[in-house]
N, C-alpha and C positions, 0 to 999 in steps of 0.2 A: 909171071905164066908160062908155061911151055908152048913150045911148039908143033909135038908129036900129036897125033888127034887125040890117040888112047891115053896121055898121058893127061893132057885138057880134062876127057872126059872121069879119068880119076880123083882127078882135085874136083870137078861137081859131085864123086861120088859122094868122097871125104867130106866134104862140108855137109850133102843128106846125111850122112850117115854120123856126124858130128852135133848135129842139132838133134837129133833124134835122141842121143844118147844124153846129150845133157837135162834134155827134159826129163826124160827118163830119173838121169840120178835125182833130177830137184823133185822131183813129183816121190820118189823115196825119200827126199831128206824132208820134204814135207810130215809126209804119213808118219816117219820115226817119230817126227818134234810133236808133233799132234798127240802121239802117245808116250810121248815121256812126261809133256805137259797133263793129260790126263791122266797119269799115273801119279804124278805130283803132287796134282790137285785133289788126290779121290774124288775123282768123279765117279759117277753109276756107271756110265758108257768107257771106260778105261777097259774092261774087257773085248768089249769091240774094237775100241783103238789100236790094242796092242796084235788084234789077229788082223785087223784091214795092212798095218806097216808090217806085220810077216808076211800076209799074201804081199803086198807090195814090192819088199825086198825077195821073197822067191820069183817073182815075175821077172826082175831085174838080173838073178841068177840066171835064169833060163833066155834070156836074151843078149848075156854075155856081159852085162853090162858090172856087173860086181861077182868077183869069184866066191865062191860057194863057202870057204870058209871065214870071208869076212860077212857075208850072211849069216851064218850059224854063231859068229860072235856077237853081234846087232840082236837079232833073236834071243841070245841067249840072255843076252842084258836085259832085254826089255821085258823078258817073263819073269825072271828074276824080281827087278823093281817091281813087276806087277803084286808078286806073292810076297816080297817084303811089305807093299805096303794093307793088303789087307789083312798082314798078321800086327 
């Protein structure tokens, strides 16, 4: 643990931000996984699941948790899988 007051505060702030980022990443992974399962099982709510996953991925980008190209790639793959399952 640091001795300087500002360094102690930075440690606390970093822990708080880390916890928030981990929770957000987990939420994104969960929504993407649900969307993939819905598409694979050709569920009737696959469209809604993919849309929800896209929204959660976009929110992660705006919060700085995920890079925009990573988000675009994940959304593209989800949309492609959805379109292939419909065809």
